[in-house]
KOLVEX-944016 format. One record per residue (C-alpha): residue number from 0; x, y, z; residue in one letter. Coordinates in steps of 0.25 Angstrom, whole numbers, plus 5000, padded with zeros to 4 digits. Layout:
BEGIN
<rec n="NUM" u="X" v="Y" w="Z" res="A"/>
...
END
This chain:
BEGIN
<rec n="0" u="5010" v="4871" w="4966" res="A"/>
<rec n="1" u="5020" v="4882" w="4961" res="R"/>
<rec n="2" u="5010" v="4887" w="4951" res="T"/>
<rec n="3" u="4999" v="4888" w="4961" res="R"/>
<rec n="4" u="5008" v="4895" w="4971" res="A"/>
<rec n="5" u="5012" v="4905" w="4960" res="E"/>
<rec n="6" u="4997" v="4907" w="4957" res="E"/>
<rec n="7" u="4994" v="4910" w="4971" res="A"/>
<rec n="8" u="5005" v="4920" w="4973" res="T"/>
<rec n="9" u="5001" v="4927" w="4960" res="R"/>
<rec n="10" u="4986" v="4927" w="4965" res="S"/>
<rec n="11" u="4990" v="4933" w="4978" res="K"/>
<rec n="12" u="4999" v="4944" w="4972" res="D"/>
<rec n="13" u="4987" v="4948" w="4963" res="E"/>
<rec n="14" u="4978" v="4948" w="4975" res="F"/>
<rec n="15" u="4987" v="4957" w="4983" res="L"/>
<rec n="16" u="4988" v="4966" w="4971" res="A"/>
<rec n="17" u="4973" v="4967" w="4970" res="M"/>
<rec n="18" u="4971" v="4968" w="4985" res="L"/>
<rec n="19" u="4981" v="4980" w="4985" res="G"/>
<rec n="20" u="4974" v="4987" w="4974" res="H"/>
<rec n="21" u="4960" v="4985" w="4980" res="E"/>
<rec n="22" u="4965" v="4990" w="4994" res="L"/>
<rec n="23" u="4971" v="5002" w="4988" res="R"/>
<rec n="24" u="4958" v="5007" w="4981" res="N"/>
<rec n="25" u="4950" v="5011" w="4993" res="P"/>
<rec n="26" u="4963" v="5017" w="5000" res="L"/>
<rec n="27" u="4965" v="5028" w="4989" res="A"/>
<rec n="28" u="4952" v="5035" w="4991" res="P"/>
<rec n="29" u="4953" v="5034" w="5006" res="I"/>
<rec n="30" u="4967" v="5040" w="5006" res="M"/>
<rec n="31" u="4962" v="5051" w="4996" res="T"/>
<rec n="32" u="4950" v="5054" w="5005" res="A"/>
<rec n="33" u="4959" v="5056" w="5017" res="L"/>
<rec n="34" u="4968" v="5065" w="5009" res="Q"/>
<rec n="35" u="4957" v="5074" w="5005" res="L"/>
<rec n="36" u="4952" v="5075" w="5020" res="M"/>
<rec n="37" u="4966" v="5079" w="5023" res="R"/>
<rec n="38" u="4966" v="5090" w="5012" res="L"/>
<rec n="39" u="4953" v="5095" w="5018" res="K"/>
<rec n="40" u="4959" v="5096" w="5032" res="N"/>
<rec n="41" u="4950" v="5085" w="5037" res="Q"/>
<rec n="42" u="4959" v="5077" w="5045" res="T"/>
<rec n="43" u="4958" v="5070" w="5058" res="S"/>
<rec n="44" u="4966" v="5060" w="5066" res="R"/>
<rec n="45" u="4957" v="5049" w="5061" res="E"/>
<rec n="46" u="4960" v="5053" w="5046" res="Q"/>
<rec n="47" u="4975" v="5053" w="5049" res="E"/>
<rec n="48" u="4973" v="5039" w="5054" res="I"/>
<rec n="49" u="4965" v="5034" w="5042" res="I"/>
<rec n="50" u="4976" v="5041" w="5033" res="E"/>
<rec n="51" u="4987" v="5033" w="5040" res="R"/>
<rec n="52" u="4980" v="5020" w="5039" res="Q"/>
<rec n="53" u="4976" v="5022" w="5025" res="V"/>
<rec n="54" u="4990" v="5025" w="5021" res="A"/>
<rec n="55" u="4995" v="5013" w="5028" res="S"/>
<rec n="56" u="4985" v="5004" w="5021" res="L"/>
<rec n="57" u="4989" v="5011" w="5008" res="M"/>
<rec n="58" u="5003" v="5007" w="5010" res="R"/>
<rec n="59" u="5000" v="4993" w="5014" res="L"/>
<rec n="60" u="4992" v="4992" w="5001" res="V"/>
<rec n="61" u="5003" v="4998" w="4993" res="D"/>
<rec n="62" u="5013" v="4987" w="4999" res="D"/>
<rec n="63" u="5003" v="4976" w="4995" res="L"/>
<rec n="64" u="5003" v="4981" w="4981" res="L"/>
<rec n="65" u="5018" v="4982" w="4981" res="D"/>
<rec n="66" u="5019" v="4968" w="4986" res="V"/>
<rec n="67" u="5010" v="4964" w="4975" res="S"/>
<rec n="68" u="5018" v="4971" w="4965" res="R"/>
<rec n="69" u="5031" v="4965" w="4970" res="I"/>
<rec n="70" u="5026" v="4951" w="4970" res="T"/>
<rec n="71" u="5021" v="4953" w="4955" res="R"/>
<rec n="72" u="5034" v="4959" w="4951" res="G"/>
<rec n="73" u="5028" v="4972" w="4948" res="K"/>
<rec n="74" u="5036" v="4981" w="4956" res="I"/>
<rec n="75" u="5051" v="4986" w="4954" res="D"/>
<rec n="76" u="5058" v="4989" w="4967" res="L"/>
<rec n="77" u="5068" v="5000" w="4966" res="Q"/>
<rec n="78" u="5079" v="5001" w="4976" res="R"/>
<rec n="79" u="5083" v="5015" w="4982" res="R"/>
<rec n="80" u="5089" v="5021" w="4994" res="F"/>
<rec n="81" u="5080" v="5026" w="5005" res="V"/>
<rec n="82" u="5081" v="5033" w="5018" res="E"/>
<rec n="83" u="5081" v="5023" w="5029" res="L"/>
<rec n="84" u="5075" v="5034" w="5039" res="A"/>
<rec n="85" u="5063" v="5035" w="5029" res="E"/>
<rec n="86" u="5061" v="5020" w="5028" res="V"/>
<rec n="87" u="5061" v="5019" w="5043" res="A"/>
<rec n="88" u="5052" v="5031" w="5045" res="A"/>
<rec n="89" u="5042" v="5024" w="5035" res="R"/>
<rec n="90" u="5043" v="5011" w="5042" res="A"/>
<rec n="91" u="5040" v="5017" w="5056" res="I"/>
<rec n="92" u="5028" v="5024" w="5050" res="E"/>
END
């Protein structure tokens, strides 16, 4: 039972990693197109909404990939001092 549970956990972690990469692939060209539109001064309220939502989705995908890396032991956390006001501002955003 333990071996099956470990195999299931490994399969889940591999699936999450693959899912994260597959979700990231279409997001990059969408964000690039939005940035090019901004450079051409072709901005609208709708575009700003799309930019915010795509950026939010990209952060979620990055978090998913980070979780995958952590569970597989492929990430090294580094402790450092941070400004609490900056952390709070990001959390509120």
